C-alpha positions as CSV (number, residue, x, y, z in Angstrom):
1,X,1.3,14.6,-34.9
2,X,4.0,11.9,-34.9
3,X,3.5,8.0,-34.5
4,X,4.9,7.0,-31.1
5,X,5.6,3.3,-30.7
6,X,5.6,4.1,-26.8
7,X,1.7,4.9,-26.8
8,X,1.2,1.1,-27.2
9,X,4.4,-0.4,-25.3
10,X,3.9,-2.0,-21.7
11,X,6.6,-0.4,-19.8
12,X,8.3,-3.5,-17.4
13,X,8.9,-1.7,-14.6
14,X,5.1,-0.5,-14.4
15,X,3.4,-3.4,-15.3
16,X,3.2,-6.9,-14.0
17,X,5.6,-9.3,-15.8
18,X,2.7,-11.5,-17.2
19,X,1.4,-8.5,-19.1
20,X,1.9,-8.5,-22.6
21,X,0.0,-8.2,-26.3
22,X,-1.1,-11.0,-28.3
23,X,-2.7,-9.9,-31.5
24,X,-2.9,-6.3,-30.2
25,X,-4.7,-7.6,-27.1
26,X,-3.1,-7.4,-23.7
27,X,-2.9,-10.5,-21.5
28,X,-2.4,-10.4,-17.8
29,X,-1.8,-13.5,-15.8
30,X,-2.3,-15.8,-18.9
31,X,-5.8,-14.3,-19.7
32,X,-6.8,-11.6,-22.0
33,X,-8.4,-8.6,-20.9
34,X,-11.2,-9.3,-23.5
35,X,-12.3,-12.5,-21.8
36,X,-11.7,-11.0,-18.4
37,X,-14.1,-8.2,-19.2
38,X,-16.5,-10.5,-20.9
39,X,-16.8,-12.3,-17.6
40,X,-16.7,-9.6,-15.0
41,X,-17.5,-6.1,-16.9
42,X,-15.8,-3.0,-16.2
43,X,-14.4,-1.0,-14.0
44,X,-12.5,-4.3,-13.3
45,X,-9.1,-4.5,-10.8
46,X,-7.1,-7.2,-11.8
47,X,-4.7,-8.3,-9.4
48,X,-1.8,-10.8,-10.8
49,X,-1.4,-13.5,-8.1
50,X,2.1,-14.5,-9.4
51,X,3.4,-10.7,-9.5
52,X,2.2,-10.2,-5.6
53,X,3.5,-13.3,-4.2
54,X,6.7,-13.0,-6.2
55,X,7.1,-9.4,-4.9
56,X,6.7,-10.6,-1.2
57,X,9.3,-13.3,-1.8
58,X,11.8,-10.9,-3.4
59,X,11.5,-8.4,-0.5
60,X,12.0,-11.0,2.3
61,X,15.0,-12.8,0.2
62,X,16.6,-9.3,-0.2
63,X,16.5,-8.0,3.5
64,X,17.1,-11.8,4.7
65,X,20.4,-11.5,2.2
66,X,21.9,-8.6,4.3
67,X,20.1,-8.8,7.8
68,X,20.0,-11.7,10.3
69,X,16.5,-12.9,10.3
70,X,14.5,-10.1,9.8
71,X,10.6,-9.5,10.3
72,X,9.0,-8.8,7.4
73,X,5.0,-7.6,7.9
74,X,2.6,-7.0,4.6
75,X,1.2,-3.7,5.4
76,X,-2.4,-4.5,4.9
77,X,-3.6,-1.1,4.4
78,X,-2.3,-1.1,0.8
79,X,-4.7,-3.8,0.2
80,X,-6.2,-6.3,2.0
81,X,-8.6,-9.4,1.1
82,X,-8.7,-12.9,2.7
83,X,-6.6,-14.2,-0.1
84,X,-4.1,-11.6,-0.1
85,X,-3.5,-12.0,3.7
86,X,-3.2,-15.5,2.9
87,X,-0.7,-15.3,0.0
88,X,1.5,-13.1,1.6
89,X,1.4,-15.2,4.9
90,X,2.0,-18.5,2.7
91,X,5.3,-16.6,1.3
92,X,6.6,-16.3,5.0
93,X,5.5,-12.8,5.9
94,X,3.4,-11.3,8.6
95,X,0.7,-9.0,8.3
96,X,0.3,-5.4,9.6
97,X,-3.5,-4.4,10.3
98,X,-4.4,-0.8,11.5
99,X,-8.1,-1.0,12.3
100,X,-10.7,-3.4,14.2
101,X,-12.1,-4.1,10.3
102,X,-8.4,-5.2,9.2
103,X,-8.0,-7.1,12.2
104,X,-11.4,-9.1,11.9
105,X,-10.6,-9.7,8.0
106,X,-7.1,-11.6,8.8
107,X,-8.6,-13.5,11.8
108,X,-11.5,-14.7,9.5
109,X,-8.9,-15.4,6.9
110,X,-7.3,-17.8,9.3
111,X,-3.9,-15.8,9.9
112,X,-1.8,-16.7,12.7
113,X,-2.4,-13.8,15.1
114,X,1.2,-14.0,16.5
115,X,2.7,-13.0,13.1
116,X,0.2,-9.6,12.9
117,X,1.2,-6.2,14.4
118,X,-1.6,-3.7,15.0
119,X,-1.0,0.1,14.1
120,X,-3.5,2.8,14.3
121,X,-3.1,6.3,16.0
122,X,-6.6,6.2,18.0
123,X,-7.2,2.7,19.0
124,X,-10.1,2.5,21.6
125,X,-10.0,0.6,24.7
126,X,-12.9,-1.7,23.1
127,X,-10.5,-2.4,20.1
128,X,-7.4,-3.2,22.3
129,X,-9.5,-5.6,24.5
130,X,-10.4,-7.5,20.9
131,X,-7.2,-7.5,20.0
132,X,-5.5,-8.6,23.3
133,X,-8.3,-11.4,23.8
134,X,-7.5,-12.8,20.0
135,X,-3.7,-13.2,21.1
136,X,-2.5,-10.7,18.5
137,X,1.4,-10.9,18.3
138,X,2.5,-6.8,18.6
139,X,0.3,-3.9,19.3
140,X,2.1,-0.7,18.2
141,X,1.5,1.9,20.7
142,X,1.4,5.4,19.5
143,X,0.5,7.8,22.1
144,X,0.8,8.1,26.0
145,X,-2.7,7.4,26.4
146,X,-2.9,4.6,24.3
147,X,-0.1,3.3,26.7
148,X,-2.1,3.5,29.6
149,X,-5.2,2.4,27.7
150,X,-3.1,-0.7,26.7
151,X,-1.5,-1.4,29.9
152,X,-4.9,-1.3,31.9
153,X,-6.2,-3.9,28.9
154,X,-3.6,-6.3,29.2
155,X,-3.7,-6.1,33.1
156,X,-7.4,-6.8,33.4
157,X,-6.7,-10.1,30.6
158,X,-4.1,-11.3,32.6
159,X,-1.6,-11.5,30.0
160,X,1.5,-9.6,28.9
161,X,1.2,-8.5,25.6
162,X,3.8,-7.7,23.3
163,X,4.3,-4.2,21.9
164,X,6.4,-1.3,20.3
165,X,6.6,2.2,20.8
166,X,5.9,4.4,17.8
167,X,9.0,6.9,17.7
168,X,8.3,10.3,15.7
169,X,12.0,10.8,14.7
170,X,11.7,13.9,12.9
171,X,12.9,12.8,9.7
172,X,11.4,14.5,6.6
173,X,11.1,11.7,3.7
174,X,11.4,13.0,0.2
175,X,7.5,12.7,-0.8
176,X,4.5,14.0,-0.6
177,X,3.4,16.0,2.5
178,X,0.5,13.6,3.0
179,X,2.9,10.6,2.7
180,X,5.8,11.8,4.8
181,X,4.8,10.3,8.3
182,X,7.7,11.3,10.5
183,X,8.1,14.9,10.5
184,X,7.6,16.8,13.8
185,X,4.1,18.3,13.2
186,X,1.9,15.3,12.6
187,X,-0.2,12.7,14.0
188,X,1.9,9.8,14.6
189,X,4.1,8.4,17.4
190,X,5.5,9.8,20.5
191,X,8.4,12.9,20.3
192,X,11.5,11.1,20.6
193,X,12.3,13.3,23.9
194,X,9.3,11.5,25.6
195,X,10.5,7.9,25.0
196,X,12.8,7.3,28.0
197,X,10.2,8.2,30.5
198,X,7.6,6.1,28.3
199,X,10.1,3.2,28.2
200,X,11.0,3.4,31.8
201,X,7.1,3.1,32.6
202,X,6.6,-0.1,30.5
203,X,9.4,-1.5,32.0
204,X,8.4,-0.8,35.7
205,X,4.9,-2.0,35.2
206,X,5.7,-5.4,33.7
207,X,2.6,-5.7,32.2
208,X,3.7,-5.3,28.4
209,X,6.6,-6.8,26.9
210,X,8.4,-4.0,25.2
211,X,9.7,-5.8,21.9
212,X,11.1,-2.5,20.7
213,X,10.9,0.8,18.9
214,X,9.0,1.7,15.9
215,X,9.1,4.4,13.3
216,X,8.1,4.9,9.6
217,X,9.4,8.0,7.9
218,X,6.7,8.0,5.2
219,X,6.0,6.6,1.5
220,X,7.1,6.0,-2.1
221,X,10.4,6.4,-0.9
222,X,13.3,5.7,-4.0
223,X,16.5,5.0,-2.0
224,X,17.9,4.6,1.3
225,X,19.2,7.9,2.2
226,X,16.2,8.8,4.3
227,X,16.4,5.7,6.2
228,X,19.9,6.6,6.9
229,X,18.8,9.8,8.8
230,X,16.2,7.9,10.5
231,X,18.8,5.1,12.2
232,X,21.1,7.8,13.1
233,X,18.5,8.7,15.5
234,X,16.7,5.9,16.2
235,X,20.0,3.7,17.0
236,X,20.9,6.6,19.4
237,X,17.9,6.2,21.1
238,X,18.0,2.7,21.0
239,X,21.6,2.5,22.4
240,X,20.2,5.1,25.4
241,X,17.7,2.6,26.2
242,X,19.7,-0.7,26.6
243,X,21.1,-0.4,30.1
244,X,17.5,0.0,31.4
245,X,16.5,-3.4,29.7
246,X,16.3,-5.6,26.6
247,X,15.5,-4.2,23.3
248,X,15.7,-6.9,20.7
249,X,13.9,-5.4,17.9
250,X,14.0,-2.1,15.6
251,X,11.1,-1.7,13.5
252,X,11.6,1.0,10.6
253,X,8.4,0.6,8.9
254,X,8.3,0.1,5.0
255,X,7.7,3.0,2.1
256,X,9.8,1.6,-0.6
257,X,8.6,3.2,-3.9
258,X,7.6,2.0,-7.1
259,X,7.3,3.3,-10.6
260,X,3.8,4.5,-11.6
261,X,5.1,6.3,-14.8
262,X,8.1,6.3,-17.0
263,X,9.6,9.3,-15.0
264,X,9.7,7.2,-11.9
265,X,12.9,5.4,-11.3
266,X,13.1,3.8,-8.0
267,X,16.1,1.7,-7.2
268,X,16.0,-2.0,-7.1
269,X,14.6,-3.5,-3.6
270,X,17.9,-5.5,-3.4
271,X,19.9,-2.3,-3.6
272,X,17.8,-0.6,-1.0
273,X,18.0,-3.4,1.3
274,X,22.1,-3.4,0.9
275,X,22.4,0.2,1.7
276,X,19.6,0.2,4.3
277,X,21.7,-2.8,6.1
278,X,25.0,-0.7,5.7
279,X,23.5,2.2,7.3
280,X,21.9,0.5,10.1
281,X,25.4,-1.1,10.8
282,X,27.5,2.1,10.7
283,X,24.7,3.4,13.3
284,X,25.1,0.5,15.6
285,X,28.8,0.7,15.7
286,X,29.0,4.5,16.1
287,X,26.9,3.8,19.2
288,X,29.0,0.4,19.9
289,X,26.1,-1.7,20.3
290,X,24.9,-4.9,18.3
291,X,22.5,-5.2,15.7
292,X,19.2,-5.4,16.7
293,X,16.5,-7.5,15.1
294,X,15.0,-5.6,12.2
295,X,11.4,-5.7,11.0
296,X,10.0,-3.8,8.1
297,X,6.3,-3.2,6.6
298,X,6.4,-3.1,3.0
299,X,2.8,-2.7,1.4
300,X,2.8,-0.8,-1.7
301,X,6.0,-2.4,-3.4
302,X,4.5,-5.8,-2.8
303,X,0.7,-4.9,-3.9
304,X,1.0,-1.8,-6.2
305,X,2.5,-3.4,-9.4
306,X,0.4,-6.4,-9.2
307,X,-2.8,-4.4,-9.7
308,X,-4.3,-3.1,-13.3
309,X,-7.6,-1.6,-13.4
310,X,-9.6,-1.9,-16.7
311,X,-12.2,1.0,-17.7
312,X,-14.3,1.2,-20.7
313,X,-13.9,4.5,-23.0
314,X,-17.2,6.4,-23.1
315,X,-16.8,9.6,-24.4
316,X,-14.1,11.4,-26.1
317,X,-13.4,15.4,-26.3
318,X,-10.8,17.0,-28.1
319,X,-10.1,20.5,-26.9
320,X,-7.8,23.5,-28.5
321,X,-5.8,24.8,-26.1
322,X,-2.9,27.6,-26.3
323,X,0.0,24.8,-26.1
324,X,-1.9,22.5,-28.6
325,X,-4.7,19.7,-28.7
326,X,-5.6,17.9,-25.6
327,X,-8.1,14.9,-25.8
328,X,-10.1,14.1,-22.8
329,X,-11.1,10.6,-22.6
330,X,-13.8,9.6,-20.0
331,X,-14.0,6.3,-18.9
332,X,-16.6,4.3,-16.7
333,X,-14.7,4.7,-13.3
334,X,-12.6,7.6,-11.7
335,X,-12.4,8.8,-8.2
336,X,-14.5,6.6,-6.8
337,X,-12.2,3.4,-7.4
338,X,-8.7,5.5,-7.4
339,X,-8.8,8.8,-5.4
340,X,-5.0,9.1,-5.4
341,X,-4.8,12.0,-7.7
342,X,-7.1,14.0,-6.3
343,X,-6.0,13.4,-2.9
344,X,-2.3,14.0,-3.5
345,X,-1.8,14.5,-7.2
346,X,-0.7,11.0,-7.7
347,X,0.6,10.1,-11.5
348,X,-0.2,7.2,-13.4
349,X,-0.2,6.1,-17.2
350,X,-2.6,4.1,-19.1
351,X,-2.7,2.1,-22.7
352,X,-5.6,0.9,-24.9
353,X,-5.2,-2.7,-24.3
354,X,-8.4,-4.2,-26.3
355,X,-6.3,-3.6,-29.6
356,X,-3.0,-2.1,-31.1
357,X,-2.9,1.0,-32.8
358,X,-0.8,2.7,-35.8
359,X,-2.3,6.1,-35.0
360,X,-0.4,9.0,-34.3
361,X,-0.4,9.5,-30.7
362,X,-1.7,12.5,-29.2
363,X,-1.9,14.3,-25.5
364,X,-4.5,13.0,-23.6
365,X,-6.0,13.2,-20.2
366,X,-8.0,10.0,-18.8
367,X,-10.8,11.4,-16.6
368,X,-13.6,9.6,-14.6
369,X,-17.4,9.8,-14.5
370,X,-17.9,11.9,-11.5
371,X,-19.2,15.4,-11.3
372,X,-16.1,16.8,-10.0
373,X,-13.5,18.8,-12.2
374,X,-10.8,17.1,-10.4
375,X,-11.8,13.6,-11.0
376,X,-8.7,12.7,-13.2
377,X,-7.3,9.5,-13.5
378,X,-4.3,9.9,-15.4
379,X,-3.2,13.7,-15.7
380,X,-1.1,13.3,-18.7
381,X,-0.3,10.5,-21.2
382,X,0.1,9.6,-24.8
383,X,-2.4,7.8,-26.4
384,X,-3.2,6.3,-29.9
385,X,-5.2,9.5,-31.6
386,X,-7.9,6.8,-32.9
387,X,-8.8,6.0,-29.3
388,X,-12.8,5.8,-29.2
389,X,-15.5,4.7,-27.1
390,X,-15.9,1.4,-26.4
391,X,-12.0,0.8,-26.3
392,X,-10.7,-0.8,-23.1
393,X,-8.2,1.6,-21.3
394,X,-5.9,0.2,-18.5
395,X,-3.9,1.7,-15.8
396,X,-1.1,-0.1,-14.3
397,X,0.2,0.1,-10.7
398,X,-3.0,0.5,-9.1
399,X,-3.0,-2.9,-6.8
400,X,-2.0,-0.4,-3.8
401,X,-4.3,2.4,-2.0
402,X,-7.0,2.1,-4.9
403,X,-9.1,-0.6,-3.7
404,X,-8.6,0.3,-0.2
405,X,-9.5,3.9,-0.2
406,X,-12.4,3.6,-3.0
407,X,-15.8,5.2,-2.1
408,X,-19.2,5.1,-3.1
409,X,-19.3,8.7,-4.4
410,X,-22.1,9.8,-6.5
411,X,-23.6,6.4,-5.3
412,X,-21.2,4.3,-7.6
413,X,-20.6,0.7,-6.5
414,X,-17.2,-0.3,-6.3
415,X,-15.7,-2.6,-8.9
416,X,-14.6,-6.2,-8.1
417,X,-11.0,-7.3,-7.5
418,X,-10.4,-10.7,-9.7
419,X,-7.2,-12.5,-9.2
420,X,-5.3,-14.0,-12.3
421,X,-3.1,-16.6,-12.5
422,X,-1.8,-19.3,-14.9
423,X,-4.7,-18.7,-17.4
424,X,-7.4,-18.4,-14.9
425,X,-9.6,-15.8,-13.1
426,X,-11.4,-15.9,-9.8
427,X,-13.2,-12.9,-7.9
428,X,-11.7,-11.9,-4.4
429,X,-14.0,-9.2,-3.8
430,X,-17.5,-9.4,-6.0
431,X,-18.5,-6.0,-7.6
432,X,-20.7,-4.0,-5.5
433,X,-24.6,-3.4,-6.9
434,X,-26.6,-0.6,-6.6
435,X,-28.9,-2.7,-4.7
436,X,-26.1,-3.1,-2.1
437,X,-25.9,0.8,-1.7
438,X,-29.9,1.3,-1.5
439,X,-30.1,-1.4,1.0
440,X,-28.3,0.5,3.5
441,X,-30.5,3.5,3.5
442,X,-33.1,2.9,6.2
443,X,-35.4,5.3,4.4
444,X,-35.8,2.8,1.7
445,X,-36.3,0.0,3.9
446,X,-32.8,-0.8,4.6
447,X,-31.6,-2.0,8.2
448,X,-31.2,0.9,10.4
């Protein structure tokens, strides 16, 4: 073993900008993790408010610099709490929701529903009635059956409902199979060949206001190449539909990637925005049409780097393997609060944050408390060789798709979400308790 300073270092591309060590202890948002854990316990999801809001502003500014008045929605599925919804709308973003629960949350949080978009591949008629009656701004129609449902609901309500039609353009994003959402053999959108007939139906009925087309090619995309391919097809379709009526917008989704480990190297969002706008202009020029107003839906790139999950180390096991030693570091959370590794092999890094260490670095794997061999939080990371029970271990870049995918596997309560800013902390979502879980069981006297 050799001493490895990177086992202590906090990579700026991965951690919130506020993260730094003071006498060995990591501070986030101006507060030490020791103090935060003393107040809130572990596991603990920290959300750096300044980082999240700053990323929302930066993305909006990057696209506003290269496009005329873009519409920016925050993709709530990444992480949605009442305060997160208020933060992003205060920064000038709308919110994209994709379930009745997410819609209910943004309504309760006081978000202006005129700036909310509603996704989902299986919206029921009852859900559509609620959304239309609430005055939601735009509904993204995902299928022919949903178009029939929404037409009926809007007609009964006596309103002209704004909507976009989601198109499956057949572009494969360079990402995991489960994250690539616009190849042909998957559940989202209508085939591009079916779009003209569906648009004709929308225009003939006049119950729905067709704002434009929508597509989304996937997630964790590091450059603009995939968007350029999508624009070729979407702009050609957009141009072919213009003779039949106005089509003011083109929504191309989100999917901008972030760094989870030192191996990840996404382009800066300003560079992505510039190549994005260049590709769209080129496609519009080829088709001989003006630029539509563009809408985007970033989520991970706003919330992901703002989140840091703090665990307490429980047990240590040192395994002698054919290719050397591996240290298994068990923590008091796992796949219940971050299922991304077990779902699609997501990679993370980790640091001991309650102290610095001069110990030689060792090859480690961070694992959870669950009764599953696949319960891995960080597959491969170099940690100080003296990592020990009681240490606080932090996993950065957990703000997106961790809390929102969390479960109660093994009857494990979900951790709280705590905001940090300017040296203070406050609970956004309280910690679940075992009593909360038992209260749902009708056999124990819970509400049936």
